[in-house]
N, C-alpha and C positions, 0 to 999 in steps of 0.2 A: 417750800418743797425740801424734806430732810436732806441734808447733806451726804447721808449714805445712799439714799435713793439716787442723787445725781452722780455719785461716784459709780453706782450700779450701772446706770445709763451710759456712762462713759465707757466702762469696761465692754459693755454690750456692743456699743458702736464701734470700738476699737476691735473687738472679736469679729465683727461682721465685715470690717474693712480689710482684716487680715485673711478672712476667709475668701472674700473676692479675689483679693491679689494673689493668694495661693491657687484658686480656680483659675484664675488667669494664666499664671506660671504653668499650671498643669498642662492648660490648652496649648500653651507655646511649646512645651516639650513634646507632646503629642504629634504637634505640626512638624517639629523638627525631626522626630522619630520617623514620620512617614516619608520626609525629603529624603532622610538618610538611607533608610530602606530600598528605596525606588533608586536612589544614586547607587548603593553598593550593588543592586542587582545589575544596573547597567554596566558598571565597571567591571564586575565578574563574568557577565556572560554575552556582552554585546561583541560582533565580530571583529572589532578592531579597538585598541585601547582609547577610551574617550579621554577628552582634555577635562579635567575636573572643574577648572576655572569657567570654561564654555558651558558645562552643565549647569553651573550656577547662574551664568547670565541667562541662558535660555529658560530656566525656571522661573527668574525674575520677569523676564520679558512675557512670559505666558501668563504669569499672574495678572499683570497690569493689562495686557491685551484682552482680558477676559473682562475687564470693567466695561469698556465701551470702545469705539472704534478710533478715538483720540488718545487715550491714556497709552503711555508707552515707557519701557526701560531703555535706557541708552547705555551701552558698554563704552569703554574708553575711547575707542577710534570714533563711535558715533556721538559721544559726548564733546568731542574736540571739534567735530564738524558743525554740530549745533551752536556751540558757543561763538564760532566764527561767524555763523549765519544770523544768529540774534543779536551778537554784540555788534558787528558791523565792521569789525578791524580784524586785521592778520598781521603776523609778523613777516615781512619780506621787503622787497625793494619797488614794487608797484609798476609791474609790466604786463602787457598783454601780448602774447607772442601768436604769429600767424601760424595755422595749420598747413601742413604737419609739423608739428613741434620739433621734429628731427632736423629741420632745416635751420633753426635758430634765429629766424628772423623776427626782429620787434616789430609788432603791427604798432603799437604806440605806448608811450609810458602814461601811467594813470595820472590825472592832474594833481598837483601838489606832492606827488611822491617823490622819494629819495632818488628814484631812476631819472625822473625829469630834472630835478635840482642838479644832478651830478653828470648830466650830459648825455645820457642815452637818447638816441633820436628814432625817428620813424626810419623803418628800413634797414637798421643796424643789422649785420649778421655777427653773431657771437661764435668767435673762433676758440676762444679758450674760457674756461671757467674754473675759477681757484686752482690754476696751474695744470689743469687737465684739458685735452683736446675735447671740444663739445661733442664730438661724434662719439666719445666713450660712453655718454649718459644716454639712458632711456628717458622716456618723458617723466616717469615717477622719480627719477635721479636728478632731473633738472630741477624740479619742483622742492626737492629736499634740500638741494643746494641754496637755493634762493630763499629759503624759509628756516634754516638752520638756527638753533637757538645757541649754540656752542661757539659762535664766532659773530663779531660784530660788523663785518663788512664783506661784501663780495667783491671778489677781483676778477676782472674780465678782460679779454682781449677782443675788440670788435672791428669790423670793417665796415665803412659808412657806404652809402649808395653810391658815391664817386670813388669807390675804391681804397680811400684812406684808411690807414689803420690807427686806432686809438688804444691806449692802457687807461682803463677805468677802476675806480675803487669807490663802490657804492656801498653806504651803510644799510644794514638791515634795520627797519624800524616799524613802528606800528602804523599800518596803512589802512586807509578806509576803503572798505570793500563797496564800491559804488552801487546803491539801490535806486537812486534818481538817475535816470539814463535819457539818452536820445533827445535832450532839450534843443528845440529849434524854433524858428518862427517857420509857420507852415502856410501862411498867406501873407505875403509881404503888403498888399494894398491895404488890409484891414488889420495887420499886426496880430494875427492870431497865433499864440504860441503853444507848444506842445512839450509835455515830458511824460515819461514813463516811470511809474513806480514797479520795479521787479518785484520787491518784498518790503517788509518793514522791519528795520533794525533799530539799535538805540540810537543811530547816527541819522536816521532817515529825515527826521524833521530838520535838521541842520542842513542837510544836503539839499532839502526842498526849498527852503529859505534862501540858499546861495543861489540855486538854479532860478528861483523867481526873481531875484534881484538881477540877475544877469540879462534874463528875457526883458524885464521892464527897462533895463539900460537900452535895449534895442528897440524901446517903442511899443512893446506889447500892451495891447488893448483888451484882449481876452485870452482864455487859456483852455486847452483841453488837457485834462490828467487822464492819463491811460493805465487802467487797473486790470487790463486784460492778463490772464495768466498769473496773476499775483495771489499766492495762496496764504498769505497773511503774514504773521510774525507777531513783532512787539505791539501790544495794544496801545501803550502809551504813545507811541510815534503816530498812530493813525487819529488819536484823539488830539494829539497836538496840532496836526495839519487841518483838521475839522475845525478846530478853534481860530485859525486864520482867516475863515470865511463865514463863522456863525458868531454873532456877537452875543445872544441871549438865548437861554433855555438850555435843555439838556442835551448833551451830544451822544451818551450811551448810558444805559443802566445795567449793572451785574447783579444777580440774585442768587445766593447760595442758601444754605441750610440755616444759617445764622443771621444774615443781613441783607439789606438792599443798598447798594452803592450807587448813588447817580454821580455821574461826571458831568459838569455844567459847562457851558461857555464862560470865557473870561474876556469880558468886555475889550479890555486893554490890550488883549493878544489878538483881537480880530482886526488885523491890519488890512486884510484883503475884502472885508465885509462888502457884499453889492458887486463885487467883481464879476463881469460876464464869464461863466464857467460851465464846461461840459464834462462829463466823467464817462469814460467808456469801461464797460465791463463785459464778462462772458462768462461761459460754464465753469471756467477756472478761477474764477475771482471768488476768493473766500476768505473767512475769518475776519481778519482786521481790515482787509479791503473791502469788505461787506459793510462794516461798521463805519468806515469812511463815507462811502456811497450812500449809505442809508440815512446818515446823519445829514448828508447834504441835500438829500432828496426829501426827506420829512420837513427840514426847515426851507424848502423851496430855494435853496441856495446855489443849485446846479440842476441841468438836465442830465438824465442818466440815459445813455445811449448804448445799444449792443443787444446781447443775448441774456436769460435769465441766468443769475448767478448760482453758484454751488449749493449754498445753504448750509452754513456752519454756525450754528447760534450758541456755541458754547466756548467758555475761556478755560485755558489749562494753566496750572501752576508748576514751576519746575523746581525741583529740589535736588542741590547738588550734594554728592558724597565725595569730597577732595581725598579721603584717605583711600579711596578705590578708583579715583578719576573716573567715576560714573555718575548717572544722574538718572531721575525719574520725573515723568510728566504725568500729571492725573487732571481730569476734569473738574473744575471747582465750583464753576458758577455757570448760569446761563446769562447770556446779553440780551438786552431788549433794545429796539431802537427809540428814537424820541417818541414816535407814535405807538410805542409800546408793542412793537412786532417782535416775535422771536423767529428768527430766520432758520432754524434747524429744518432741514429736509427729511422728509419720511414719506410714508404712504400717502398721509393727507396733503403733504406740501412738497411736492416734486422738485421745487427749486427755492432760492432763498428771495433775492431782490428782482421783481419784474422791472425792466427798465421802462422808462417814459416812452422812449422811441425803440421800438422792436426792429433789428437789423440782424438775422440770423445769417451766419455764414455756411457754407458747405463744409463737410469734414474734410475735403482736401484744402480748402482755402483756410481753415482753422488750424491745421497741422501745419502748414507753411508759414502762416501768421505767428503761431506759438514759437517755433524753430528760430524765426527772425527776433522776435521780442525776446528770446532767450539768451542771445549772444550779447557780449559787450560792446556797445556801439564805442567809436572814438569820439573824443570830445571835439567840439566845433574846430578848435584851434589848429587840431591835427589835419583837417582834411585837406589844406592845400599842399602839405608834404605827401600826404597818401595819395592824392591825385597825380603829384609829380613822379611819384614812384610807378605808378600804373603807367604813365606816359612814356618813361623811362625804359622800362623793361617789358612793356607791352603785356602785361598781366593785369588780371582783375584783382584787386586788393580789397575794394570796399565792397561790403554786402548790398546788393540790390534790394531795395524794400519791395515787397508783394503788393499787389493791388488790394486796397484795403477799404471796402464799402462802408466799414463803421467808421472809420476817420473821415472818410468823405462826408458821411451823413452829419457827423459833429461839426465839420467846417461850414457846412450848408446853413446848419441851425444858427451858429455865430455870424454868418453873413446875412442874415436875415431871411433865409429861403426854408421853405418846407421841405425836408428830405423826400427822397422817392418813394416807391412801393414799400410797403411793410411798416410804415410809419404808426405804429400802434401798440398798445400795451397788451401783453398776454392774458 
């Protein structure tokens, strides 16, 4: 091919690329002009002067909301909350206060927290916080002081249950927000363990391993994992927990416009393969919790008990914009269970996972149960002190668990008995 002709082809290709770039630039300019035009109209004519930053946030929010029901734009405050939830950590001292917060009573310090390490105890009443009387703070003010970034420690004066006063200096550190909750033995005779996964953060798999080992140290021989009310979170944590019980095969597959990505079992990580297991789910179990439940169900590693799940069969990817302290989440893949089921609900699929044993609750039962599961329960080691507080002051401090027919059915299965009416798949 003559060199002049090759040179001409190069010029044409370059010109085409330039024209395409200019066309794209023109489209960008037109889109920005449309945005500025509408924004200008709102700024000039709206009955109150609008906040320009909020207008931009709302425009971005609407743009992503129009893609599907899961894509979303997060402003600075929403981004901070999301990062805390998915990261599984926050800066603070690690305490749970009894409601009403205005009383300043410490329900319990979190396990392994700075508050626990530096002497804050069950029932302590906070009298002063960083040199000010506790009564001067509202709830938001209390939380702001406990999590401030501009100081290394919280100084407080507290009165213990016996009336003694103490001065404490507690460092603000990175604290794990517990997602694995309420671990306990629910049947002493057969040593059936129980734990609830409230959500999936980057810390959840580590929390799960520690809780499993504590229950195993108590002689646990079977386990109930409660995923009810768990709306999902970090996919990697759900996969990691599934790998504890599944030694071979696919855990989940994600498929997008470009590739199919299988996430497989890792034999050396299957430390609990064959362990007797029941998983509880309901209509609020979604996303990563459905990935875990479906993997265990498809591999017959667990019996799934409860109500049909929500049905969220998509994966979202989050991109942060540090310069604005904001972020965006868009749907990037569909996920499929090991049996290649996509669980996305719609007109033809009104739910996600059909439980192996159907035990449906009434609306009142479900509401009471979700409220109970949503609260942060005390660690087992705090229970004696909490009961002593109740006895000393003749008050109810501990939440009483509601009647739970789904958990009762799970326990019956692990006891070797067939659960009562309703034991069928939908």
